[in-house]
N, C-alpha and C positions, 0 to 999 in steps of 0.2 A: 233738211227737216226741223220746224219750229219747235221753241222750246217746250210748249204744252205736250206735244207728241213725244219729244223724248225723252219727259218726265213721263208719261204713262207708258212708254216701253221700259223705262227702267224699273218700272214699279212691277211691272208685269213678270220681271226678269227674277226681280226679289222675290216676289212671291213664288214662282215656280223651285226657285233653290229652296225656299222655306218650307213649301209642300213635301218636297225631295226628301230632305232631312227628315221632316215627322213621318213620313213612311219608312222613311231607314229605320228609324228608332222605334217603330211598331213593330216591324219586321224581327229587330231584335228581340222585343219584347215578348213576342211570339214564338221566337224556334226557343227561346231562355237559355243557361245555361247548366252543365251538369256538373253539381259539385259533390263532394264527398268529404268527411271526417275521419281523418286516418290517425291522427296523435295529437300529443300537445308536447310543448315543452314549458315545464316548471310550473304550467297553468297561466302563463302569460303570452302563449302564442299559441295557434293551431298549423297542423299541417292539413293543408288541405289539398284536393284535388279536384283543379278546374278545368272543365273539357280535357282532362287527362294529362292536365301538366302540375306536378305538383308544386305548391307555394306554401309557403312560411308565410302567418299572418298575426301580426299582434294584436290583442284587445285595442279597438278603437281604430285601426290601419283599414284601407282600403286598397284594394289590387285588384285590376281587370273591373272595376263597377262593383266587387263582391266586398260590403264592409263587415268586419268583423266585432260585434256588440259586445258579446259575454262568452264565459269560456267556463264551465263548472263540470268539475270530472269527464263526463261521459258525453257532455253536450254544449253544441257551440251553435249560440244563435247568430246568425247573418243577415243581412240587408242589403238586396239590388232589387234598383229602381223601385223605392219605396215599399217592397214587400219584404217583409219577415218570413224566414223560414229556421226552425228547430233542427239541426242533424247531430245523429248518435253516431258514437264513435265506432268504426269498421261496419256500417251499414252500407248498403249499394247506396249509389250517388242519386239523389233526387237534382228534378231539372227546373230550377226558379224561374216564374214567369213562364210556365207552359201548363197548358191545363191537362194533358195527356201524361205529365209528369209522373204520377203513381204509377199507371201501366208502363212505363220505358222504365221504371227504377225495380218493377217486380219482374223483369226478364233479363237484366243487366247486372253484373257484379263487374267492377274496376278495383283492379288490386296495386298497390307500389311497393317495386320491390325492396327488402331490407336488408339486414346485416348478410352480407355473404351471396349478397343476390336472391334470396329468397322471397318467394312470395306466401303471406301468412295474413290470417283474418280472423278476426272472433265470427262465432256464430252458435248455432244450436244442433242438437240431435236428441230428436224426439222431445222437442221443448228444454232440453236441458244444457247449460250455457258451456262451450267448449273453444280450442284455438286450432285450428286449422293452418294445415303446411302442403302446400301445391305438390305434388310428386304424380309428374307425368309417366314415371315409371313403374307405379305400383297398380297391377290390375283391378282393384277394388280399395275401397277407403278401408285404412287401417290403424287398428284401434288396439292399445297395449292395455293387459288384463287389468292394468290398476285403475287407468279411465275408464274403461267399460263398466268396473264394480262402482267407480262413484256416478257414472251414469245412468245407474239403476237397469242395464242391457242383460238381458236373460241368455247370455253369451254360452253357458255350458248346454243349455238344451239345443244348441246349434248344430250344424252337419259337421262332424269333426273331420278335417283335412291336414296333410303335409303341404309344406310350402317351403321353398328356398329363399334363404336370405342371406345376410352378409356373413353371418356368423354359424351357416350350414341349413340343412333341412332341421324344421321345425314341425311341432304337432299346432294347430290351429283351430280355433272355432269359425265357421262360416254361418252367418244370421244375415236376415234383411231388416235395415231400419225402416220405420215409420214415415220419417220425415228426416231432411239436412237442411236447415237453413243458414243463409249469409244473407244479412239484411233485409230486404224486400222480397228478396229471391227464396224459394223452399220448393225442394225435388223431394218426392215422395217416394217409397217403395226401394230403396236404393242397397244392394249388396255390400257386407263389409266382413273384415277378417279380425279377429281378436287373435293377439300373439301375447304370448307368456312375456312378461319383464315389464320395464316401463319405458317412455316413449314423452318427450317433450311437447308432441303435439300428435294429434290425429292427422293422419296422412289422407290429404284427399285425392285420390286416386281416381283411372279410370271408370269404375263405375258410376262416378258421379259426373267426370268432366266429360264424358260421352255424349251426356246431355245437351252441352252447350258447344258454341260455334267458340274455339280461342282464336284469339289473336293478340300478339305480343308487339309493343312498340317501346324499345328500346329499354325503361325502368317499371312501366306500365303494361299490365295485362288486362285484358278485355275479355268475360266470358257472357255471351248472350246466349239466352236456353234457345233452344232448338224448338220445343213442343210441351 
C-alpha cells in the first residue's frame, strides 16, 4: 500500500472514531442525568442523589460530570455539560440535559434512607409545608392533631373511627386531603386519619403509596406514579 493510501486510511479511521465519540456524547446529553438535592453539610457541601447514587459534593467540586456552583439554604445550583439548573431541597429529581425532564420529575419521587434506615421527605398537604415519613404498615396517611391544627385541616368534621395503635385502641377522625405533594409530584383526594397526640412526622401510608409503584435499591427508594 502506498504512503498516500495509508495516510488516507488512517484519516478515515480517525474520522470514524471521532464521529463515534461525538455520537456517544450526544447520546449521553440526550438521556441526561437524574439529580436531586437531599441535604447539606454546614452550607459547604451538598448531599446529591445522582442517578440513584448518593454523593457528597463540595462547592466548586465536580463528580460524574456534575459541578456544584453554589449552595444557599434550600437551593443548590449545579452545572452539567454547560447547562445550569437550580435544585430545591427535597424536591423530586430533575433530569439535566433531557427535554422531557419536567414530565419525568412530575411522576417520580426518589428518596434516600436517613437515620435508622427511615425514608423521609419535605412536602406539603393542601399547600402547607410539612415533613413526611414513609410507613408501609399504615393503611392511610396518619397525622397528629397538633400537626393537623397547624396545617389548618378541618378534621373535627371528619368521620369518627376507632383504630388500633401501639398504645391500644384510640378514637380518630377520617378525612380526605385535597392534595399531597412531594417535589413535583402531586396526588389529589387522598384519605388520611388524624390521631390525638404528637408525632415527629406525617406518616405516608398506603392511601398515598398505593398510587405508586415502589422500588427499593439498598438505601434508595423510588416511587413511580401509576396514574
